[in-house]
C-alpha positions as CSV (number, residue, x, y, z in Angstrom):
1,X,-133.1,-289.8,11.0
2,X,-136.2,-291.8,10.7
3,X,-136.2,-292.8,14.7
4,X,-135.7,-289.1,15.3
5,X,-138.6,-288.1,12.9
6,X,-140.5,-291.0,14.7
7,X,-139.9,-289.7,18.2
8,X,-140.9,-286.0,17.1
9,X,-144.3,-287.2,15.7
10,X,-145.2,-288.7,18.9
11,X,-144.3,-285.8,21.0
12,X,-146.2,-283.6,18.6
13,X,-149.2,-285.6,18.5
14,X,-149.6,-285.1,22.1
15,X,-149.3,-281.7,22.4
16,X,-151.0,-280.5,19.0
17,X,-153.4,-283.4,17.9
18,X,-155.5,-280.8,15.8
19,X,-152.6,-280.0,13.6
20,X,-151.2,-283.4,13.4
21,X,-152.0,-284.2,10.0
22,X,-150.1,-281.0,8.5
23,X,-147.4,-282.1,10.5
24,X,-147.7,-285.8,9.0
25,X,-147.3,-284.5,5.6
26,X,-144.5,-282.4,6.1
27,X,-142.8,-285.3,7.5
28,X,-144.0,-287.5,4.3
29,X,-141.9,-285.0,2.2
30,X,-138.8,-284.9,4.5
31,X,-138.8,-288.8,4.4
32,X,-139.3,-288.8,0.5
33,X,-136.2,-286.1,0.4
34,X,-134.0,-287.9,2.5
35,X,-134.8,-291.5,0.5
36,X,-133.7,-289.8,-2.6
37,X,-130.7,-288.5,-0.7
38,X,-129.7,-292.1,0.4
39,X,-130.5,-293.5,-3.2
40,X,-127.9,-296.1,-3.8
41,X,-125.5,-295.0,-6.6
42,X,-125.8,-296.1,-10.2
43,X,-122.3,-297.5,-10.9
44,X,-121.6,-298.2,-14.7
45,X,-118.9,-298.5,-17.4
46,X,-119.1,-297.0,-20.8
47,X,-120.9,-300.3,-22.5
48,X,-123.5,-300.4,-19.6
49,X,-124.3,-296.9,-20.1
50,X,-124.8,-297.8,-24.0
51,X,-127.3,-300.5,-22.9
52,X,-129.2,-298.5,-20.8
53,X,-129.8,-295.3,-23.2
54,X,-130.9,-297.5,-26.2
55,X,-133.2,-299.4,-23.7
56,X,-134.6,-296.0,-22.2
57,X,-134.7,-294.2,-25.6
58,X,-138.1,-293.0,-26.4
59,X,-137.0,-292.7,-30.0
60,X,-136.0,-296.4,-30.8
61,X,-139.0,-297.8,-28.7
62,X,-141.5,-295.8,-31.2
63,X,-139.4,-296.8,-34.4
64,X,-139.7,-300.5,-33.0
65,X,-143.2,-300.4,-32.6
66,X,-144.0,-298.6,-35.7
67,X,-142.4,-301.7,-37.4
68,X,-145.5,-303.7,-36.5
69,X,-147.6,-301.6,-38.4
70,X,-145.8,-302.2,-41.9
71,X,-146.1,-305.9,-41.0
72,X,-149.6,-305.1,-41.0
73,X,-149.9,-303.0,-44.0
74,X,-148.1,-306.2,-45.9
75,X,-150.8,-308.5,-44.7
76,X,-153.7,-306.4,-45.3
77,X,-152.5,-306.2,-48.8
78,X,-152.1,-309.9,-49.1
79,X,-155.6,-310.5,-47.9
80,X,-156.5,-308.9,-51.4
81,X,-155.8,-311.9,-53.2
82,X,-158.1,-313.9,-51.1
83,X,-162.0,-313.7,-51.6
84,X,-164.4,-311.3,-50.0
85,X,-167.1,-313.1,-48.5
86,X,-170.4,-311.3,-47.5
87,X,-174.0,-311.8,-45.9
88,X,-176.9,-309.4,-47.0
89,X,-180.2,-309.0,-46.0
90,X,-182.9,-306.9,-48.0
91,X,-186.6,-306.3,-46.9
92,X,-189.2,-304.5,-48.4
93,X,-192.6,-303.7,-46.9
94,X,-195.4,-301.6,-48.8
95,X,-198.4,-300.7,-46.6
96,X,-200.8,-299.0,-49.7
97,X,-204.0,-297.5,-49.5
98,X,-207.2,-299.4,-51.4
99,X,-204.5,-301.8,-52.3
100,X,-202.9,-305.1,-50.6
101,X,-200.2,-304.7,-48.7
102,X,-197.0,-306.3,-49.8
103,X,-193.7,-307.7,-48.1
104,X,-190.3,-309.0,-49.6
105,X,-187.6,-310.8,-47.6
106,X,-184.0,-311.7,-49.1
107,X,-181.1,-313.2,-47.6
108,X,-178.1,-314.1,-49.6
109,X,-174.3,-315.3,-49.3
110,X,-171.9,-313.4,-51.7
111,X,-168.6,-313.9,-53.2
112,X,-166.1,-311.6,-55.1
113,X,-162.9,-312.4,-56.2
114,X,-160.1,-309.9,-57.8
115,X,-158.7,-311.7,-60.9
116,X,-156.5,-309.0,-62.2
117,X,-155.4,-305.5,-61.2
118,X,-152.6,-304.6,-63.3
119,X,-149.7,-306.0,-60.6
120,X,-150.7,-303.3,-58.4
121,X,-151.3,-305.3,-55.2
122,X,-148.4,-307.0,-55.8
123,X,-146.4,-303.3,-55.9
124,X,-148.3,-302.5,-52.8
125,X,-147.0,-305.6,-50.9
126,X,-143.9,-304.6,-52.0
127,X,-144.0,-301.2,-51.2
128,X,-144.9,-302.1,-47.5
129,X,-142.1,-304.3,-47.2
130,X,-139.6,-301.7,-48.3
131,X,-141.1,-299.2,-45.5
132,X,-140.4,-301.8,-43.1
133,X,-136.6,-302.3,-44.1
134,X,-136.6,-298.4,-44.1
135,X,-137.9,-298.4,-40.5
136,X,-135.1,-300.8,-39.7
137,X,-132.6,-298.6,-41.1
138,X,-134.2,-295.5,-39.5
139,X,-133.7,-297.7,-36.3
140,X,-130.1,-298.2,-37.1
141,X,-129.4,-294.8,-37.6
142,X,-130.9,-293.5,-34.5
143,X,-129.0,-296.2,-32.4
144,X,-125.8,-294.8,-33.5
145,X,-126.6,-291.5,-33.0
146,X,-127.6,-292.0,-29.6
147,X,-124.9,-294.3,-28.9
148,X,-122.2,-291.7,-30.3
149,X,-123.8,-289.0,-27.7
150,X,-123.8,-291.4,-24.9
151,X,-120.1,-292.1,-25.3
152,X,-119.1,-288.3,-25.5
153,X,-121.2,-287.5,-22.5
154,X,-119.5,-290.6,-20.8
155,X,-116.1,-289.6,-22.0
156,X,-116.6,-285.7,-20.8
157,X,-117.8,-287.2,-17.4
158,X,-114.6,-289.4,-17.0
159,X,-112.3,-286.5,-17.9
160,X,-114.0,-284.1,-15.6
161,X,-113.8,-287.1,-12.7
162,X,-109.8,-286.7,-12.9
163,X,-110.1,-282.8,-13.2
164,X,-111.9,-282.6,-10.2
165,X,-109.8,-285.0,-8.4
166,X,-106.5,-283.5,-9.1
167,X,-108.1,-280.0,-8.2
168,X,-108.9,-280.8,-4.9
169,X,-105.4,-282.7,-4.2
170,X,-103.8,-279.6,-5.0
171,X,-106.1,-277.6,-3.0
172,X,-105.3,-279.7,0.1
173,X,-101.9,-279.7,-0.2
174,X,-102.0,-275.8,-0.2
175,X,-103.9,-275.6,2.7
176,X,-101.5,-277.8,4.5
177,X,-98.7,-275.4,3.3
178,X,-100.5,-272.5,4.5
179,X,-100.9,-274.5,7.9
180,X,-96.9,-274.9,7.9
181,X,-96.4,-271.2,6.8
182,X,-98.4,-269.9,9.3
183,X,-96.7,-271.2,12.2
184,X,-93.5,-270.5,10.7
185,X,-94.4,-267.0,10.5
186,X,-95.2,-267.0,14.2
187,X,-91.9,-268.1,14.9
188,X,-90.4,-265.3,12.7
189,X,-89.1,-267.5,9.7
190,X,-91.2,-266.2,7.1
191,X,-92.9,-262.7,6.3
192,X,-96.6,-261.4,6.4
193,X,-96.1,-260.9,2.3
194,X,-95.1,-264.5,1.7
195,X,-98.4,-265.7,3.9
196,X,-100.7,-263.2,1.6
197,X,-99.2,-264.4,-1.6
198,X,-99.6,-267.9,-0.7
199,X,-103.1,-267.1,0.2
200,X,-103.9,-265.7,-2.9
201,X,-102.5,-268.7,-4.8
202,X,-105.0,-270.8,-3.1
203,X,-108.1,-268.4,-3.5
204,X,-106.8,-269.7,-7.3
205,X,-106.8,-273.3,-6.5
206,X,-110.3,-273.3,-4.7
207,X,-111.6,-271.3,-7.6
208,X,-110.2,-274.2,-10.0
209,X,-111.9,-276.5,-7.5
210,X,-115.3,-274.7,-8.0
211,X,-115.2,-274.8,-11.3
212,X,-114.0,-278.6,-11.6
213,X,-116.5,-279.8,-9.5
214,X,-119.4,-277.8,-11.5
215,X,-118.0,-279.3,-14.5
216,X,-118.3,-282.3,-12.9
217,X,-122.1,-282.0,-12.2
218,X,-122.7,-280.7,-15.5
219,X,-121.3,-283.6,-17.4
220,X,-122.8,-286.0,-15.2
221,X,-126.4,-284.5,-15.8
222,X,-125.6,-284.5,-19.6
223,X,-124.6,-288.2,-19.4
224,X,-128.1,-288.8,-17.4
225,X,-129.9,-286.9,-20.0
226,X,-128.5,-289.0,-22.6
227,X,-129.6,-292.1,-21.2
228,X,-132.8,-290.7,-19.7
229,X,-132.0,-291.6,-16.6
230,X,-133.7,-289.9,-13.1
231,X,-131.7,-286.7,-12.2
232,X,-131.4,-287.6,-8.6
233,X,-130.1,-290.9,-9.4
234,X,-126.3,-290.6,-8.3
235,X,-123.5,-291.9,-10.9
236,X,-120.3,-293.4,-10.1
237,X,-118.2,-294.6,-13.2
238,X,-116.1,-297.8,-13.0
239,X,-113.2,-296.9,-15.1
240,X,-110.7,-294.2,-14.3
241,X,-109.2,-292.5,-17.1
242,X,-105.6,-292.3,-14.9
243,X,-105.6,-296.4,-14.2
244,X,-107.7,-298.2,-16.6
245,X,-107.2,-297.1,-20.2
246,X,-104.7,-298.4,-22.2
247,X,-104.1,-296.3,-25.3
248,X,-103.0,-297.3,-29.0
249,X,-101.9,-295.5,-32.1
250,X,-105.1,-295.5,-34.4
251,X,-104.9,-298.1,-37.1
252,X,-107.0,-296.7,-40.0
253,X,-108.9,-298.8,-43.2
254,X,-106.9,-299.1,-46.6
255,X,-110.3,-296.9,-47.8
256,X,-112.4,-295.7,-45.2
257,X,-114.6,-293.6,-47.9
258,X,-115.3,-297.0,-49.6
259,X,-115.7,-299.0,-46.4
260,X,-118.1,-296.3,-45.0
261,X,-120.3,-296.5,-48.3
262,X,-120.6,-300.2,-47.9
263,X,-121.4,-300.3,-44.2
264,X,-123.2,-296.7,-42.9
265,X,-127.0,-297.4,-42.7
266,X,-127.9,-293.9,-44.1
267,X,-126.7,-295.4,-47.7
268,X,-128.6,-298.7,-46.9
269,X,-131.6,-296.2,-46.5
270,X,-131.4,-293.7,-49.5
271,X,-130.9,-297.3,-51.7
272,X,-134.1,-298.4,-50.4
273,X,-136.1,-295.0,-50.2
274,X,-135.5,-295.2,-54.3
275,X,-136.6,-298.5,-54.3
276,X,-139.9,-297.7,-52.8
277,X,-140.3,-294.4,-54.9
278,X,-140.1,-296.5,-58.0
279,X,-142.6,-298.7,-56.6
280,X,-145.2,-295.9,-56.0
281,X,-144.5,-294.2,-59.2
282,X,-144.7,-297.3,-61.0
283,X,-148.3,-297.6,-59.0
284,X,-149.4,-294.3,-60.0
285,X,-148.5,-295.1,-63.8
286,X,-150.1,-298.5,-64.0
287,X,-153.5,-296.7,-63.1
288,X,-154.7,-297.1,-66.7
289,X,-154.6,-300.9,-66.4
290,X,-158.1,-302.7,-66.2
291,X,-159.2,-304.4,-63.0
292,X,-161.0,-307.6,-63.6
293,X,-163.4,-309.4,-60.7
294,X,-165.8,-312.1,-60.8
295,X,-168.4,-312.6,-58.0
296,X,-171.6,-314.7,-57.3
297,X,-174.2,-315.0,-55.0
298,X,-176.6,-317.7,-53.3
299,X,-179.6,-317.1,-51.3
300,X,-183.4,-317.5,-50.8
301,X,-186.3,-315.0,-50.9
302,X,-190.0,-314.7,-50.2
303,X,-192.8,-312.6,-51.0
304,X,-194.1,-312.4,-47.5
305,X,-193.0,-312.7,-43.7
306,X,-189.8,-314.9,-43.0
307,X,-188.8,-317.8,-43.3
308,X,-187.1,-317.3,-47.0
309,X,-188.3,-320.5,-49.3
310,X,-187.3,-319.2,-52.8
311,X,-183.9,-320.3,-54.1
312,X,-181.7,-317.7,-55.8
313,X,-178.4,-317.8,-57.2
314,X,-176.2,-316.0,-59.8
315,X,-172.8,-314.4,-60.6
316,X,-171.2,-311.1,-62.3
317,X,-168.4,-309.7,-64.2
318,X,-166.7,-306.2,-63.7
319,X,-164.3,-304.4,-64.9
320,X,-163.0,-300.9,-64.0
321,X,-160.6,-298.9,-66.2
322,X,-159.2,-295.3,-66.2
323,X,-158.3,-292.9,-69.1
324,X,-156.7,-290.0,-67.7
325,X,-159.2,-288.2,-65.4
326,X,-161.9,-290.2,-66.7
327,X,-162.9,-293.3,-65.1
328,X,-165.4,-296.3,-66.3
329,X,-166.9,-299.2,-64.4
330,X,-168.5,-301.8,-66.2
331,X,-170.4,-305.0,-65.2
332,X,-172.4,-308.2,-66.5
333,X,-175.0,-310.0,-64.1
334,X,-176.4,-313.3,-64.2
335,X,-179.0,-314.8,-62.3
336,X,-181.6,-317.4,-61.5
337,X,-184.9,-316.9,-59.7
338,X,-186.2,-320.6,-59.0
339,X,-190.0,-319.9,-57.9
340,X,-192.0,-316.8,-56.8
341,X,-191.4,-313.2,-57.6
342,X,-187.6,-311.9,-57.1
343,X,-185.9,-308.5,-56.8
344,X,-182.6,-307.5,-58.8
345,X,-181.2,-304.6,-56.8
346,X,-179.2,-302.7,-59.9
347,X,-176.9,-300.1,-59.0
348,X,-177.9,-296.8,-60.3
349,X,-181.6,-297.8,-61.4
350,X,-183.0,-299.3,-58.0
351,X,-184.7,-302.7,-57.1
352,X,-186.1,-304.4,-60.4
353,X,-188.7,-306.9,-59.8
354,X,-187.6,-310.4,-61.5
355,X,-190.0,-313.4,-62.2
356,X,-189.5,-317.0,-62.3
357,X,-186.2,-318.2,-64.6
358,X,-183.4,-316.5,-65.7
359,X,-182.5,-312.6,-65.4
360,X,-179.7,-310.8,-66.7
361,X,-178.3,-307.2,-67.0
362,X,-175.5,-305.3,-68.2
363,X,-174.4,-301.9,-66.7
364,X,-171.8,-299.3,-67.8
365,X,-170.8,-295.9,-66.3
366,X,-168.6,-293.5,-67.7
367,X,-167.5,-290.7,-65.1
368,X,-166.0,-287.9,-67.3
369,X,-163.2,-285.9,-65.3
370,X,-163.9,-287.8,-62.4
371,X,-160.1,-288.0,-61.2
372,X,-158.3,-285.0,-62.1
373,X,-155.4,-285.7,-59.6
374,X,-154.1,-288.6,-61.7
375,X,-151.7,-286.8,-64.1
376,X,-150.4,-284.9,-60.9
377,X,-149.8,-288.4,-59.0
378,X,-147.7,-289.8,-61.9
379,X,-145.8,-286.1,-62.1
380,X,-145.2,-285.8,-58.2
381,X,-143.7,-289.7,-58.5
382,X,-141.4,-288.7,-60.7
383,X,-139.9,-285.6,-59.3
384,X,-139.9,-287.7,-55.8
385,X,-137.7,-290.2,-57.5
386,X,-135.4,-287.9,-59.2
387,X,-135.1,-285.9,-55.7
388,X,-134.2,-289.4,-54.0
389,X,-131.7,-290.2,-56.9
390,X,-130.0,-286.4,-56.4
391,X,-130.2,-287.0,-52.5
392,X,-128.4,-290.5,-52.6
393,X,-125.6,-288.7,-54.4
394,X,-125.4,-285.9,-51.9
395,X,-125.6,-288.8,-49.0
396,X,-122.4,-290.5,-50.6
397,X,-120.5,-287.3,-50.9
398,X,-121.4,-286.4,-47.5
399,X,-120.4,-290.0,-45.9
400,X,-117.2,-289.8,-47.8
401,X,-116.1,-286.0,-46.6
402,X,-117.2,-287.2,-43.0
403,X,-115.1,-290.5,-42.9
404,X,-112.3,-288.1,-44.3
405,X,-112.6,-285.5,-41.8
406,X,-113.1,-287.9,-39.0
407,X,-109.8,-289.7,-40.1
408,X,-107.8,-286.4,-40.2
409,X,-109.3,-285.3,-36.6
410,X,-108.2,-288.8,-35.5
411,X,-104.9,-288.4,-36.8
412,X,-104.7,-284.7,-35.5
413,X,-106.0,-285.7,-31.6
414,X,-103.1,-288.5,-31.6
415,X,-100.4,-286.3,-32.6
416,X,-101.9,-283.4,-30.1
417,X,-101.9,-286.2,-27.6
418,X,-98.0,-286.7,-28.2
419,X,-97.4,-283.3,-28.1
420,X,-99.4,-282.6,-24.7
421,X,-97.5,-285.9,-23.3
422,X,-94.1,-284.2,-24.0
423,X,-95.1,-280.7,-22.6
424,X,-97.0,-282.6,-19.6
425,X,-93.6,-284.4,-19.0
426,X,-91.7,-281.1,-19.2
427,X,-93.7,-279.5,-16.5
428,X,-93.5,-282.8,-14.5
429,X,-89.9,-282.2,-14.5
430,X,-90.1,-278.6,-13.8
431,X,-92.3,-279.4,-10.7
432,X,-90.2,-282.1,-9.3
433,X,-87.5,-279.5,-9.6
434,X,-89.0,-276.9,-7.7
435,X,-89.9,-280.0,-5.0
436,X,-86.5,-280.6,-4.5
437,X,-85.3,-276.7,-4.4
438,X,-88.2,-276.7,-1.7
439,X,-87.1,-279.5,0.5
440,X,-83.6,-277.9,0.5
441,X,-84.7,-274.5,1.5
442,X,-84.3,-272.8,-1.7
443,X,-87.8,-272.1,-2.7
444,X,-90.7,-270.6,-1.2
445,X,-94.1,-271.9,-0.5
446,X,-95.6,-269.6,-3.2
447,X,-93.5,-270.7,-5.8
448,X,-94.1,-274.6,-5.0
449,X,-97.7,-273.7,-5.2
450,X,-97.4,-271.7,-8.4
451,X,-95.6,-275.0,-9.7
452,X,-98.3,-276.9,-8.8
453,X,-100.7,-274.5,-10.1
454,X,-99.1,-274.9,-13.5
455,X,-98.9,-278.7,-13.0
456,X,-102.8,-278.5,-12.6
457,X,-103.1,-276.4,-16.0
458,X,-101.0,-279.3,-17.5
459,X,-103.2,-281.8,-16.0
460,X,-106.4,-280.3,-17.4
461,X,-104.4,-280.4,-21.0
462,X,-103.3,-283.9,-21.0
463,X,-106.5,-284.9,-19.8
464,X,-108.3,-283.0,-22.4
465,X,-106.0,-284.6,-25.1
466,X,-107.0,-288.3,-23.8
467,X,-110.7,-287.2,-23.6
468,X,-110.3,-285.6,-27.4
469,X,-108.7,-288.6,-28.6
470,X,-111.1,-291.1,-27.4
471,X,-114.0,-288.7,-28.6
472,X,-112.4,-288.4,-32.3
473,X,-112.0,-292.4,-32.0
474,X,-115.8,-292.7,-31.3
475,X,-116.7,-290.1,-34.3
476,X,-114.2,-292.2,-36.6
477,X,-115.9,-295.0,-35.7
478,X,-119.3,-293.7,-36.5
479,X,-118.3,-291.9,-39.5
480,X,-117.4,-295.2,-41.4
481,X,-120.0,-297.5,-39.6
482,X,-117.3,-299.7,-38.0
483,X,-117.8,-301.0,-34.3
484,X,-115.8,-299.1,-31.9
485,X,-114.3,-302.4,-30.9
486,X,-112.9,-303.0,-34.0
487,X,-111.3,-300.3,-34.4
488,X,-108.8,-300.8,-31.5
489,X,-107.9,-297.4,-30.5
490,X,-108.2,-298.2,-26.8
491,X,-108.7,-301.0,-24.4
492,X,-109.7,-300.9,-20.8
493,X,-107.6,-303.0,-18.2
494,X,-108.2,-302.7,-14.2
495,X,-105.1,-300.9,-12.9
496,X,-102.9,-301.0,-16.0
497,X,-103.3,-298.0,-18.0
498,X,-100.5,-296.0,-19.7
499,X,-101.4,-293.0,-19.7
500,X,-98.5,-290.4,-18.7
501,X,-100.9,-289.3,-16.1
502,X,-99.7,-292.5,-14.1
503,X,-96.5,-290.8,-13.2
504,X,-98.5,-288.6,-10.8
505,X,-99.8,-291.2,-8.9
506,X,-97.0,-293.5,-7.8
507,X,-98.3,-296.3,-6.4
508,X,-101.3,-294.4,-4.8
509,X,-104.8,-295.6,-5.6
510,X,-107.2,-292.5,-7.7
511,X,-110.7,-294.3,-5.7
512,X,-110.5,-296.5,-2.6
513,X,-113.4,-298.7,-4.2
514,X,-110.9,-299.9,-6.5
515,X,-108.4,-301.5,-3.8
516,X,-110.8,-304.6,-4.0
517,X,-110.1,-305.1,-7.4
518,X,-106.8,-305.1,-8.2
519,X,-105.2,-307.7,-10.6
520,X,-102.9,-310.0,-9.2
521,X,-99.9,-308.6,-11.3
522,X,-100.7,-305.3,-9.7
523,X,-100.5,-306.5,-6.0
524,X,-97.1,-308.7,-7.2
525,X,-95.7,-305.2,-8.6
526,X,-96.5,-304.1,-4.9
527,X,-94.8,-306.8,-3.2
528,X,-91.8,-306.4,-5.6
529,X,-91.7,-302.7,-4.9
530,X,-91.9,-303.3,-1.3
531,X,-89.1,-301.4,0.9
532,X,-88.2,-299.2,-2.0
533,X,-87.8,-295.3,-1.1
534,X,-90.8,-293.4,-2.6
535,X,-90.8,-289.9,-4.1
536,X,-90.7,-287.1,-1.5
537,X,-93.7,-285.7,-2.4
538,X,-96.6,-287.1,-4.5
539,X,-98.8,-285.1,-6.4
540,X,-102.2,-286.9,-5.4
541,X,-100.8,-288.2,-1.9
542,X,-98.7,-286.9,0.3
543,X,-97.1,-289.2,2.7
């Protein structure tokens, strides 16, 4: 196609050079469309679909990135235990009328150390670590939910492959029968009414093909959506529900409810939430405890232009307390001016001149009704903790209920699968009987097509039963918090599936690409069966 377009471009350029740019843009669009059509399909199994979905998940990536934030918060809180170091500069210049001008410069190195804060900082660090653990449990919960949805979408696509394949094969067989019937009608062996009846049945089969194909497309799109894959990428499944799945009867835990309570991340998250709210409540209730800190400074100043030369140093002691909504801040300061005149910057009073020698000042400030939210924060902390405890009880009840429900649904799906197997086998025997009657001339083509039409319904029913069993097993694994591989209700063995659907397949292959990956055991079986008479009419491939 590319060579044809290239040749067309050259001819068009010679004849219509002025419109060549527009034509080039149009050709580029066609080439991009052709590239999308020729895109290699993505061949995956269930495990690979889960890996792709988890890797492409925006939610999981966001939760993973936020984990670093909580680590940074904990680091920030740890730094409160370290002394705070700062460098300050203070400059003053006065240009006075009828008085001499003055200038003052002061440079200091300041140090402040928290001594006691009532345990608030330690609780803040603990809260940050708990929030990090909560983030991890959120990630686990999101991963399990995403994995379950991917598994469900994969199983639906797996089942729709079988339905579409069976519907197409039945439709192709009916068309061949219609062609034979038309020849017989021309020779006078059949009537026009028989041909019309067969045509009506074929239309029903054609409608079934359209529905199964549409269902397959929708399920493929759903799987792409779950794994965040571009819509234009085609998907082919490595596994076949017909040939590769070995089903086992379900094996249950002795006490699913207790197992779920021990392993579900929702329970762990609820417990961590309670611990975090207890910590936050304790922080709010400890607001009355004093915060003590000490500090000091060392520097030089000068009553003139830079550089500074007069050495100064000192230390301070401060206390912060809160009684209800009233806050208090008290401090004691001591300093030494070795020479010249210095300035002490007293909070609330402005700069004060000090001479050579020792200087000290004390201050205490009460801010009445400064923090009216103090009582509300304590009350909200108690409410939040009570809600978390009640929520924890509710989560336990829900998890136990979901574990029990999933177990019963798992049992039901296995029983339904057994019933569907029996029903399918009866339709299979009926279909074989109609085939024999048809081959001996005792049944009409319309009767054979009707039997095959009923056979398709039975195939759809047993396929639904198989997919429901797989889905209910995945939901049971999710409900009790146990990896699906450990539940062991199915196994994937290439060309060794034990589904009753294999009655329809005989020795034929559902997909030609599977021929290269046959097991040695299946090859030996084929050699041992060589020369044996096959079935007169195989459902999938008529030989």
